[in-house]
N, C-alpha and C positions, 0 to 999 in steps of 0.2 A: 503323277497328276492324273487325276480321272478324266475321261474323254467323252462324259456322257452327253448323249444329245437330248435337246430340249423337244426334238421333233416328236417323239413319242408322247410326251406328257401334252404337248399341243393337241395332237390327234384324240387323246383320252378326253379331253375337255369338250372338244367340239364335234365328236362324233355324232352324237344324237342330234345335235343343232343341224349338222351336214345332212342327215337324212331328211330333215324336214323342209330344206331348202332346194332339193333336187329340182331342176326344171323339169316340168310336166309338158309332155307335148302330145299331139294328136296322132292318130294312126288307125290302120286298119290292114287286114292281111286277107289272102285267100288264094292258095294255089294247093292242089292234091292230085295224086293219081292212084289209079288201083289196077290190079291184075287178077286174073282168076285161073292162073295157072296152079297145078297141085303143088304144095308145100309140106314138108314135115315140120310140124309145130311141137314145140315144147314149152307150153305157157302154164305155169302153175297157178293154182287157185289162189286168190287173195284180192287186194286192192284192183278194182277195175282200172284205175288210172295206170297203175304199174303194169296190168296185163295188157292194155292198149299201147303202152310205150314199148312192151316186149314184142308185141305184134308187129309195130313198125319195124323193129329191128329184124324180126325173121321173116317178114313178108317183103319189105320194101316199098310198101304202100303207105302214103302219107295221108293223115287223116286231119280234119278240121273239127275243134270240138271246144267247149267253154270248160275250163278246169273246175269250176264250181258245179257244173251238172253231174260231175262224176264223184264229188265229194261223198264219202261214206257208203259207197256202194262195192260189193264184192261180187266176184264171179268164180265159177268152177274151174276156168282155165280150159285148155284143149291140148290134147297129146295126140299125135299121130299125123298121117297124110290127109289133107284135106285142100279144097280150093281156098283161095284167100278170101273170097266173098263169103262162103259158107263157115270158114273159121271166125270171121268177124260177127256174122249173125249169132254163133254159138256163144262168144263172149258176151254179146249185149242181151242174150235171151232171158226172158223174165224181168227185165228191168222196165223202166219207163222211157227207154230210149230207143231210136231208131236210127236208120241210115237213109241217105239220099244221095244221089248224084246229080249234080247240077249241071248246067249247059256246058261249063268249062271242063268237066270231067272230074272235079273235085269231090271226094267223098266226105259228106257231111254227117257228124254225130250229133243228133239233136233230141232234145227232151219234150215228151208230150205233156209233163206236168211237172210242178216245182218238186225238187228233190229234197227229201228230209234230211237235214244235215247231221244231226245228233246221232250218236251211236252209228251202228252198221246195218246195212240192209242186205241180207243174205239172198242171192238169187241163184236160180238153178236152169238146167238147161230144159228147154220145151221142145217136145217131139216136132210138133208143127210149129215151126216159128212164123211162117208167112200169115198163118191166121191171126196173129197177135200183132202184125206189123201195122202201124198206122202211119200213112205217108203224108206229110203236110204238103200244102200247096206250093207251088213254084214260087210265088211271090213272097210266101214266108220263109222259104228256103232261103232266098237272096237276102231278106232282111237279116236273118239270123246270121248268114255268113259273113256279113259286114263286121260284125262284133266278134267273131270267132278267131283265135289265134291259131296259126299252124304250129303243130306239135312234130317236129322232125327230130329225132333222136340221132346222136352221134354215138356209136356203141363203143366201150373201150375196146382197143385194139385196131381201130380203124378211124380215119379222117373223113370218111365219104358218108355224107349224110344220107341216112336211110339204107345204108350198104347191109346186105345180108351177111354178117359175119359172125354172129353170135354161135351158131353150130359149128362154123370152121375153127373157132378158136377156144381153147380150154379156159372157160371163164366161170368163175363162182360168183353168184350173185346172192348177197345177204341183204333181204328186204327188212323192212321195219318189223314185221312179224318175227323174223328170224333173230333180230337184235333183241326184241322183247323176251323171247324164249330164253336167250343166254343170260338175260338180267344183268348186263354189264352197266357199270356207273361210270366207267373211263374207258378210254382207247386202249389203255394197258390191258384191261380185263377183255375187252371185245376182241382185239387181235391176236391175243393169245391163243384164242380158240381155233385160229384156222389151222387145219391139219398140215399145210404146207409151210406154216411159219416156223421159223428157228427160235432160238433163244433170243430173249429180250434183256440185252446187257445194259441198255440205259436205264437207270432209276427205275422207272415204273412205279407201281405201288407198294415195293418192298425195298428195302435198303441192304446193301451188302458193302462192307468197307473196301472191297476190291474195286468197287464202282462208284466209291462216296468219298475219295480224297479229294484234295485241293485241285488236283489235275483232272478230275472227272466232270462229267456234266450232272450236276445235282439239281434237285428240286422237283418241280411238276413236270417230268419229261419220261416218255416211253418211246422206243423204237419199234421198227418193224424189220423183220430178217427172214424173207421168203428163201426157201431153199438152202438155209443155213449159210449162205454167202457172205454175211455180214449186213450189218444196217445200212450201208451206203450204197447197196446194190439193188434196192428196190425204190423205183419211183413212186412218188405219192402225189396224187392229183386231188385238186378239189373243184367240183364242177368242170372236170376237163382240163384244168391248168394247173402247172406244178406249184407246189407251195414251198416257201421259203425254208431253208434248213434252220434248225435250232442252233443257238450260237455256241452252245457248249460242246467241246470236243473233248473225247477221252480215248486213251489207248485201247485198241481192239487185241485180238490174239496175236497179230504181228507186231505189236508194240509200236504202232504208229497211230496218230490221231484219226479218230472215226467221227464223222457227223451224221446226223439224222434229222429227219423231219420229226417234230415233236407230235406223236399221235395223241397225246392227252389235250393238245390244242384243238382237236376236233370234237365239236360239241355232240356226243354220242346221242342224247336225247332228241336231237334235232335232224338227226339223218332220215332221209328217206329212203336210201339204200346205199350199199357198198359194193363195188364191181371189182373183182380180183382177176387180172390177167395172168394165169400162171405160166408166163411163156416170155421169152426174151424179146423186147420190142424197142431196142435202140433205134432200129432203123425207121420207126414211126415217132418216138417220143424223145430221143436224143440219149445223153449220158445218164448214168443210172439205172436205167430200166433193163438191167442185166437179168436179174432173178424173175422180174415181173413188174406189173403196175398195179397199184391200188387207186381206184377212182371214188372217192367219197362224194355223194350228192346229196345236199342238204334240200330241206323242205322249201321250195320256192315258189310253188304255185297254191299255197294254201289261202283260202278264205275264210274268215270268221275270227274267233278268239278262242284259244285254247289255254287253260292253265293246268300245270300238273306239279304234284309235290311227291316227294319220295324221302321216307325215312328208312334208313336200314342199320343193322347191328350185327357186329361181329361176336358170336357167343363165347363167353368165357373170357373177354377181353373188355377194355375200357373204349375200345374204338367202334364209333358210330359215325353215319354219314347223313347228312342231309341235302336234298337237291330240289331247287325250286326251278321251274321252267314255264315260260310263256311264250306263245307265239300268235302273232295277230297278222291277218292280211286282208286288203281290202282294196278297191278299184276306185279311181277318181278320174277327173276329166273325161265324163262322158264314157267311162269304162275302157278308156284306152292306155291308162296308166295302172298297173298294179303294183302294190308295195306289200312287202312281206317283212316283219321286223320280229327276231326272236331274241330271248334274254335266257341264259342258263346261269344259275348260281348254285356252286357246290361248296360244301364245307365238310371236313374229315377231321376227327379227333386222333390222336396216335395210338398206335399199339406198341407196347413195349416187350422187349425180347423176354424178360422175366415172367411174362403171361403165357408163355408156351413151353412145355417141358423140353423140347429138343432144341430151345435156343437159351433157356435160363440159365444155363451153366455152359463155360467154355471147355470144360474139361467133360468130355462125352463118352468116356470109357464106360461108364454105367450103362449106357444105351447100346453097347456092343456084346454085353455079357451074354455067353451062349453061341456066340458066333466064332469062326476062326479068327477074328481080329479081337478077341477079347484080350484086354491089357496092351494092345498095340498103341503106342505112344503118339501114332498120328492123330489120334482123336482126343489127345491131350492138347488142347489149344489155349489153355489159360497161360498167363504171362509170367516170364521170370523178372519182367521189369515191375516192381511193386514199390510202395512207400517204405519198405524195409530194405534200405538200400544195400547194395554189394559193390565193394570199393577195392582199391588197391593202393598201397603205399608204394611209391617208386620215385626215383630219381628223374629229372627232365629228359635223359637220354634213354629212359626205358628200362633201368635196372631196378627190380623188386627189392624192397627193403624189409627184411623181416624185423618186427618191432618187438622189444621186450619192456616189460612194465616191472620194476624193482627186480629185475633179473629173470622174469618168467616170460617166455614168448606168448604174445596175445595175437598175433597174426600167424598166417601160414608161412612156410619157407619163403615165398615168393612176394610176401608183403599182403596178401589179400586177407580182407576182413568184412564182415558184414554185421548189420543190426537186425535183431530178433527178439521177440517176447521172452522174459526170463523163464516162462513156463515151459519152454523147449529144452532148457538145460544147456550144458556144455558152455556156459559163458566163459569167456576169458578175461573180462574186464568189464566193470561197472562204470557207465558213463555218469558224469556228474550230474545230479539233480533228475537223473532218469527215474521214472516210476513204471515199472513192470516191463522195461526193456534194457537190453545189454548189448555188449559187443561179444562177437563170437569169431574164430577164426576160420570159419567156413567160407569157402571159395565160391558158392553158389547159393542161389535162393533155396531155402528150405521148402521142400515140396508142399508142406502145408500152408505156405504163405502165398503161394502163386495168385495172381490177380485176376478174378473173374471180370473180364471187361465187357461182358454181356448184361450185367446186372442193370445197369443204369441207361443202356441204349434202347433206342427205338427201332423196332422192325418196320413199321410204317409210319413215315413222318405226319405230322399235322399239316393239313392244306387248306387254302381256299382258292376257288378259282371261279372267274367269271367269264363267260363267252357272250358276245353280242354280235349278231349277224343280221345283215338287212339285203333284200334284193327288190330293186326297182326296175320295171321293164315297161317302155312306152312303145306303143305301135303306131306307125306312120301309114299315111294313106297308101303308099306304095307298096305296102306290105312288109318294109323293113321294121326292125325292131332294135331300140336302143336299150341296153341293160347295163345296170350298176349294181355291183357287189360291194358292200362295206363289211369288214369284219374285224373285230377286236377281242384280243384275249389277254387276261392277266391272271397271275396265280401267285400265292405267297405260301411257300413251304418252310416249315420250320422243323429241323431234325436236331434232336437231342444226342449227341455223340457220346454222352457220359462224361465222367471224370477220367482224368489220366493224360498226362502230358510228359514230355522228354523222351520216356522209354530207353530203348537200347542206344540211340543216338548215332546210328551208323553214319549219316551225314551231317550230324551237327555236333562234332566233338567239342565238349565244354570241360571245365574244372571248376573244382571248390578252392578259391584261393587260401592260402595259409592264413590269411587275415581274417578268415569266416569267424565270427563271434562264436559259433557252435562247433568249431572243428576240434575234435578230440585231440588232435595232433598240430594243433594251432600253435600261435605265438605264445611265448611266455608272458609277456608283457603286452597289454592293448596299447593302442595308439595314445589314449589319454593318461598313460603312465600306470594305470592300475594293473594288478595281477590277472591273468586271464583265469576266471573261475571254471572255464570248460576244459582246458587243457588237461589231459590225464596226468595225475601226479606219477613221479618215479620213472618218467620216460629217460631213455638213454639219449644223453646231449648228442652222442655221435651218430644216433640213428634219427633223432628228430631235433634239429638245431634250433636254437632259441628263436629264430624267426618263423619256426613251423614248417610244415609240408604242405605243398599244393597236392591236391588230390585229383586225378584225371577222371572225367566222365565220358563215356564212349564205349560202342561194343568192341572197337579195335582194342581197347584196354580189359575188355571182359567185365566192365562195370555196368550196374543197372541202377536207375532210380526213377520213380515215378511221382511225379507230383499230382495231387488230387484235390486241391484246394478249390479249383474253379472248373466249372462244367464247360464243354466245348458245344455252342450251340451254333449251329449254321442256319441263315435264314437266306432264302433264295427267292428273289422277286422276277418272276418271267413276264414279259409283256411282248405282244406282237401285234400288229395290224396288217391288214390287207385291203387294198383298194382296187378294183377290177372296172374298167369301163370299155365298154364294147359296143359293137354294132353288127347286126346279121340280117340276112335277108337274101334276096334274089336278084340277080342280074340276067335276064334272059333266062336260059336253063341251068344257069349256074347258081349255086348256093354259096354265099361267103360269109364269113365269120372273121371280124378283125377286133382285136382288143389290146388293151394297155393294162399291166398289172404292176403295182407298185407294193412291196411288201417289206416290212422290217420286223426282226425279232431281237430281243435284247435281254440279258440277264445279269442282274446284280446278286452277286454271291458273297455273302459277308458271314465271316466265321469269327465269333467271339470266344473268348477263354484261350487263346493261343499265347505263346511266349515269345517275348523278343529276347534274342541272345545275348544282345548287348546290355538290356536291361537287367536279365537275370544274372549274369556274371558280376555286374556291379552290384546287385543286391546280395548275391552270395559273398561278395568281397566286403561287406560292410563290417566294421570292427565294433558294432553295437548290438544291442538285442533285437534290433529292425532287421538284421540279416536274416535271409531265408535258413532256416535250420533243416537240413536233410537227414539229420541224425535221430529224429524223434519218433520213428516208427508210426503206427497207425492206430494205437490203442487196442480196443477190442476187435477191430477189423472185422465187423459185421458182414457175414456173407462173402467174406474175402473181397469186398467191394467198397467199403465205406472207411476212409480215413478219419479216426475219430480224435486224432491230435493236431488237426489242421494248423498251418502257419497263420498268424492273424491277418486280417483284411489289409491293414496298412502295409503290411509286406507285400502281400500278394498284388495289390494295385499298382506297385511300382514296376512290375515287369509283364503284366498281362496286358494284351493287344486284341484288336480286330483286324483281321486279314481280309481285304476285299478283292474281288475279281470282277471286272466289268467285261462282258462280251456282247458282240454285236454282229449280226449279219444283215444283209439286205438282198433283195431281188428286184430288178427292174426288167420286164418283159414286154415285148411289143410283136404281135403275130398278125398274120394275114393267111386265111385258109380259104381256099376255092375248091369245091368239088361239084361233080356232076354225076348223079347216080345213073344216067343214060346218056354217056356221051356219044356212043353210037351203038348199033344193034348188030349182035351176032346171031346166028340160028338158034343158039341157046337162050339168048336173052339180052337184056341191056349191059354194057360195059360201064362200071363206075370208075370215076378217075378223081384223084385229088392232087392238089400241089399246094405247098406252104412254105412261108419264110417266117423266120423267128429270129429276133435279137433279144440276148439276155446280158444282163450285167450283174455280176455277183460280188459282194463285197464282204470281207470277214475281218473283225478286230478281236483281239485278245488282250486286253489292258490288265497287266498283273500288278499286285500290290508292290509299292515302293520298296519295301523291305526284301521282296524276293527278287527284283530286278536290279538291286544295287543302289538305286537312288538314295534310299538310306541304309548305308552300307554297315557291315558288320567289321570294325577294324580293331579290335582288341587282340593284340599278339598272344597266342596260346604259347604257354611255356613248355608244352609237350610237343610242339612242332606242327600240330594238326591244323588244317586250313579249314576255314569255315566261309563258305560263299554266300551264304543267305543268313539274314538276320532273324528269320522265323524258324524256331527251333522245331525240328521235325519234318521239315520241307525242303526240298531242293531248289536251288536257285532256278529261276525262270526268265526267259525275255518276253517283253511285249512283241505281239505279232500283228502285222496286217497284211492283207492281200486282196488283190481284186482281179477280176478277169471279164473280158467281153467276149460273147460267143454269138456267132452268126451261123445261122443254120438254114438248110434248103432241104425239103423232103417231097418226095412224090410217091403214090399209091395207086394201083390200079387193081380192079377186081374183074376177072374175066369168066363169065358163065361158057364153059367149053362144050357142055351136053346138058340138054334139059330133058324131061320125061316124053315130050312131044316128039322127040327124035326116035324114039323106039329103038334105042342100041341095047342089046340083051347085057343085063348085069350092069348097067350104067343109068341108073335113072336121072343122076344128076352129078355134074362134076365142074367144081368152081376153083378157081385159083386166085390168090391175093398176092401181088408182088409189090414190095416197098423199097425203097431207099432213102437214105440220108446223108447228107454231107454237113460236118461240123466244123467250124474253124475257131480255135481257141487262140486267144491273145497270148497266152504263156506256155502252152503245151502242145502246140501244133495242131493239126488238122486230121479228120478221119473221113472215111466213106464206108458206109455199112449197108449190106443188103438185107432182105428178109423175103421168104417165099413160103406161103401157106396153101394148102390145098385140102378139099373136101370132096368126099366120094360117096354117092348112096348107090350101091350095088341092087338094093331091092327096097321097097318101101319099109321104113321104119328102122333101117340099119345104116349107119354111116361110118366111114373111115375118114379121119382126119389127121393132118401131119404139118409139120413146119420145120424150116432150116433158117437159121439167122446167124449173122455175125453181130457182135455186139461191142460195147466198151464203156468204161468207167473212167472218166478224167479223175486224175488225183484231186481230192478236195484242196481247199485253199489253206487249210490248216497243215496239210501235208506239204504244200509248196512254199509257205510263207513262215512256218514255225521258226522262232528264233531258238537260241540254244538253250539246252535243259541239261543240268548236270547232276548225275547221281552218283554216289560212291556204291562201288559194286565189289565184293569179294572176287579176287581173282585168282586164277588157275594159270600159272604160267608156265607152260609145258616145256619151254626152253630151258628154263631154270630147273625144272622135275628132270629133264633129260640128264643134266649135270649130276643131280642127286642121285640119279640111277647109276651113271658110270662111276661115281664116287663109293658107291655101296651104302649110301645113306638109306636106300629103299630099294625094293627089288623090281618095281614096275612103274610105268606111267600111269597104271590104273589108280595108284595111290596119290595121285596128284592133288586131290581134293581133300586129303587128311594128312596122313603120315608126313608126305613129302613137306607139306607146308610147315609142320612142325620142325622138320629138320632142317629146312631153309630157314626158318625163322631163328634158330640157334645163331645163325651166321648174319642174318639181316633181318632187323626189327621190323621194318617197315613193308615187308613183303607180304602183304595181307590184302591190299584192295587197290582198286584204281578208279578214276574217275570216267563214268560213261557219258560222253558228250553226244546229245542226239540233236538234230536241227534238220529244218525242212530244205528242200532243193527244188530249184527251178528247172533242174534237169530231168525231172520225172517225166515219163510218157504215160498216156492212159494204158490201162489195163485192158487187155483184148480178150474178147470172149467168143466162142462158137456155141451154138446150141442147136438141138435138134429135139423135136417131140413128134409122137405119132400116137393114135390112139382110135377110139371106136365108141359109138353112142347107139344104143338099142332101145327101141321102143316096140317091144313086142305087141302086135295087135291083138292077140289072145289074151292080154292082160292090160287092160285100157287104164291108163294112168300111171303105168311104170316106165321108168326111164333108167337106163344103166350105162355108166360112162367109165371108161378107164383109159389113162393116158401115161404112155412112158415118156420121160424127158432125161436128157443129159446136157450138162453145161460144162465147158472146159474153160478155166481162166489161165492167161498167161500173163507173166509180168506183175504179179501181184506186189503192191508196194509193202514193205516190211524194212526191217533192220537186221543187220548182223549183230547177235548178241555179243557181250564181251568175252565170254568163254570161247566162242566160235572165233571172233577175230584174234584171240591169242591162238587158237589152234591153227589158224590159217598162217599166223605169223612163224609159227614152229614148222609146219609143213613146208611153207615156200622157203624157208631157210634150209631145211634139210633137202630139199629137192634143187637146190641151187637157183631158185627164182628171186633171190634176194628177199628183203624184210617186207612185212605187210605195212603199206604206207599208213594205214589207219590205226597202228598202234605206235603211240608216242613214247620214247624212252629217254631216259636222262643218260648221261656220260657214265661209264664204269667208275665206281668208287673204289678205293682201296680195299673196302669190306667185299665188294662184289667180286674183285679179281682174286681176293683170298678164298672166297666160296669156289670159284670155278677152277682154282689150282687144283691140278692132279686129274681133273675130270676128262682131259683131252677135247673139251668143248670151248670153243672161242668165247671169251666173256663179252657180255653184252650189258647195258644198263637196264635198270628197273623199269617196267611198264607202269608210267604214271598217269597215262590218258589213253583212252579207247575212243576214236572218233566213230560214230554211228550214224552217218545221214541216211535219210530215207531214200530207199532204193527200190527199183524194180526187180524183184527176186523170182520168187517161187512160181510154179505152176500148180493147178489144182483142177481135179475131176470129180464133178458131184452127179449122181444120176438117181432117179427114183420112179415109182408109179403113183399116181393119183387115181383114186377110184372113189365113185359115188353111185347111190342108189336112192332113187326118190319114187315114192308111191303115193298116189293121191286117191283116196276112196271116199266117194260122195253118195250123198242121198240113201244112206243106210237108215235105219229105224232108229238107231241111236245117235245119229249125227254123221259129220264128215270127219275124215282123218287125213293126215299127212305125215308120212313116214319119211326120215332121210337118214342116210348114213353115208359118211365121208371119212376116207382115209388116205394117207400119204406114208409111203413106205420107201424109206431111204435105201437105196442098193449099194450106193458106193460113195464114199467120200475120201479121196486120196489126193495128198500133196506131195510133190516132187520137188527137189532142191534144184535151185538155179545152177547155172555154170560157175558162179563165183565160187562153189565150194568144191570145184574140181581138184585143187592141189590136196585137200583133206582127203578126197577119195582115192586119188592117185598114190597117196602114202601108203594106203593098204595097211595101217595100224589098227588093230582091234581095240586099243585103248584110246584112240583118237577118232571119234565118230561126231557126226552132226545129229542133234536131236531136233526134231519138228517135223520131219517128212513122215511119208507113210501113210497107214491107215488110219483115218480119222473117224470111222463110223463107230458109234456108241462110245465115244471119248468124250468125256465130260459133258457138254450139252448138245451133243448129236445123237438123239436117240433113232433107232431105226424105224419106228412106226408111233405115228400120230393120228388121232383120229376123233370124231364124234358121231353121235346118233342123236336123233331127236323125233319125238312123237307129239302132235299136235291135234286137238280134238276141238271141233266146233259144233255147238248145238244151241239154236236159237241165240240167245244172248250170252251163253257161256263160252269161254275159251279157257283150255288147259293145254299146257306144254310140259314135256319132260325133255331135258337136255343132259347128255352125258358126254364127258370129255375125257379122252384117253392120251397119256404121255408114255412112251415106252421107256424102258430102263436103259441106264448108261453106266459107263465104269467112271469112278471117281479117281483120277490120275493122282491126287494128292494122298492118297492113302493105300498103301499096298503091303503086303507080306510075301516072304520068299516063298515060291512055287516048288514041287518036287524037282523039277529040272533046273532050278536056279533062276527061272524067270518070274518077274513080279506077278503076283495075284492082285489085282486091284478091287477094291471095295465096290460093290454092286449096288447102285441106287436103284431101288425097286421102281417098277411102273407105278402110275398113279392114275387113279379113276375117280372123278368127281361127277356127282349127278346134281342137277338144279331141276326145280319144278316152280311152275307159276300156275295160278288160278284166277281167271278175270271175269267179270260181269259188266255188261254196259246197259245201263237203263235207257230205254228208247221212248218211255211212255210215262205220264204221271208227272208228279212235282219233281222227280229226280230225273227227268229226261234230259240227256245230255251228260250226265254223271257216270264216270267208270270207275271201277275200283280194281285193284289187282293186288294180290299177295304172292310173294316169292320167297323161297328157301334155297338157298345155293349150297351146294356141297351138303346136302341134306344128311349124309351119313357121318359128317364130321371128319373126314379122312385127313391126317395129318400128311403133310409132304414127306415123302421118304427121306430117311436119314442120309445125310452126305457129310463129308469132312471139309466143311465151310464155315464162315464166318459166324453164321446163326444156325447151323446143323441142317440146311437144306440149300438146294440149289435155286437162288432166287431169280436165276435166269430162265429157269423152267416152271418152277413151282410157285405156289402162292402161300403165305402163312394166315390166310384170312378165315379159315377154318369154316365151320357153319356159320351161314350168314342169312339173316332174314330180313325182309324189307316189306313195306307196304306202299302201294303207289296209287295216288288219288289224282283223278283227271276230270275236269269239267271243260265241256265244249260249249260256248255261248252261241 
């Protein structure tokens, strides 16, 4: 039964109404301070509003200004050493703005004349600023100050308002101009370009069946994965507070559920800036901030009305995108209340795999011709499961029946047969009424008939998305400010998985009953007393009795069948809302910020075109022409993808179902933060201090379809003894899950200026230290205390060393602690049985346990091929612990004005990573423990030895044990991992040239080490010291699959009058695809090398600032201007979707009008 909440729907209906009835209050504010000590500044050219925010960060000076006075003004920025007063003058130079210090010491930024809001007004530095300075009268200053809000910034990486931490911490800031240069239309596209980002394993804007099954997070979802540590190791904030997790969980590389914040729920077009802290910050922000923190800041101070439209098209495909945005901002209540409301609408048509050469065919061997992999079968990914079925005639106890017709054998000696076009020849029997197809004794699918599953599937699904956001701020007379954030997101994604169901049936063993009307080995007489027209004539009654033969379906029997009558269409509706209510201000010398957050996210996942096992068996068992006919082939079989002899709709409708999954998460957060940027004074300056407390409540619900949980059971007895636990064909059984946790935390932070320039200490111009600590208590997994220390040292002007050390943690997510049982049938390699086979001389080594030995064992034991893998969550999990260090340097050479160079080394060690022991390793552990006299592995469940088992072990000298029918695989804290690398960046700003202003930027992240070591659980295997019994999964991960050594980007922006042009290039290094290999000269595998990939984007824009088009802007962009295809990989669609994109050359036109 579905557990859908009506709360989301109520919120959707009332959101806009709620915005209009927010209480409007009176207010005012006014406090600031300034300092004239020398400071090293690094403030980029761009929006004056952003530049002043950065000035507050770097100087610690608080400013008072009206937001609308800064709208549309640019500044050249400032680089190098300067007094804080001179730096402020330089930022404001050439504008109509001035500054004044009132009697309270506040620094007021004031306008001399109205600011023109349409377009951008470029300003430059004036050599003699004082000559242009117009100082208003004191009474004018006081009047204006009454209506000016204090703009105090809390930088990412610190909770101290006005703290100077930007230079101390490795922070990447993406401003609105940078985002525009990238040309991204979604969070997936935007955050892929971060050099420090790893693979995006959650959906994103491309599909991959590895991440698109019923147990995956499907729909309009994208993840972020800093430092390649996994999606759950990066904390994502919006306007400084954490976001709710997306409710969809999916297996990560450790085969345990992973969750993420949905980066596509962030309105890219409404972003003011993105701040990326590339350092562990659990001591400041709590769990998940292991690899870093991403703070997305929305445009909350806008005034006016702006409307934007964008149309984009992927060349050579049918995929196009349309985006409509609008933002409005205005003041009411005597300018004391400011309201911003934005709307974002996005629509996308799909892209099909057949529209790209590398994904159009699943047999990609033609694409590797001329390489050492030419002819390698790893690149043959077409399916042996086709509408041309492969079957076996056998008794219920597994003995194959060779069948003859009129004395001539028409099946193989083991009873195997298949259906094929008559044009292929070698037919052994003609089916009754067949036109163009026949029966043959082939035991496998003919290579020419393999199914091309890519033909009908989508690379990028169709999507529709809406983002609504509102910010209401009200200023009180005492200087306090009340703020309200309202956010709503919804998206609908439709993914065409193509036709094709049933397949190998590894965990859905079915059968074709003898009563099937179309069964060539069916009953002699139908139930209605009429002769069976479809039973082959001349069959030996001793081989095919009068009641006919049941025919098994399932990979354990070596049989294949693909039903292609109905497409599998997955529709996913995502919704989330977020409400923030807060109050901030000053109490004496202390700044405070307290807030309440409530957010929900839910997903409705509906997959049509699935098959009910119960209904399918019953339809197969019909004794009339309405029965499903699995023996009619596929006719012309166009492109090896189209079944042109489908069963009738009336038949298909009997067994076709829709499978649903409903998931929901919620976040309730209340916090209080107190900070004082000048708690007391040291000789080098003021000591900053912050303390905070936070309460969070997280909930997680995963409500699976009743046919997968057993509420609607499959209960038909299989005559071949196979067990089917789920009524959904092709899907493992799952349980519903629910989990919740409460978290209480206390944190503190201090910033200590130990040395300043005024102290005249050689080679120490400035030395500052940040110390932070956090205690978090979880209601389910215990408590942690974690510290952090960071330091900044300026030996000389323009050169800085910085570093940090921190302990961090990541609590197991609720999907890991609360997940119900999931059962999957896995092929087993039972090394204890293999050892007996070696001792009996049936095979020569345990190395053959995965092939020859199984054949030898199967000669004795028919069922020794697979076991149930049972995975489930555990409340015994503990937080994963981390330790991290980073150190680097920043250089702003005085002889090259405008140049900034940075380099930072980082290293993160994780311990107790949550994972599972694989079935193979569980069986290896069982063998090793028994051999070492440690007893059996309690997670391997065996039956009692049968007479057949005892007969197999006889003469081996090995004590008989029962067959392993179940492997228990609970989520556990297992392995350790160390990852390290170097981040590098160069920024150069060149202004006031005869041809305009330029901004150059190069960023790169080099992964130096990614190594995983095995936990102590595997010690018995290592102690056994048998080269044939090893554990796979540890060792070097560098350049393996989705971990390239190098990622980077470079950009050039040019500004001239009203023109803006930018070029952005993105680079992703090469990796090894571990799914494709050939033997090397020394016997070691040589893996397919996935080439590096470079794409180049370009934009050109023009702003109209006068005449009838005043306020209108136009921008044209071309992404991937060279049309570079993603490098070939042995993956579902021929490329690594977690690293690369199939969008190809993509052009767009962006129109904006500011009223």
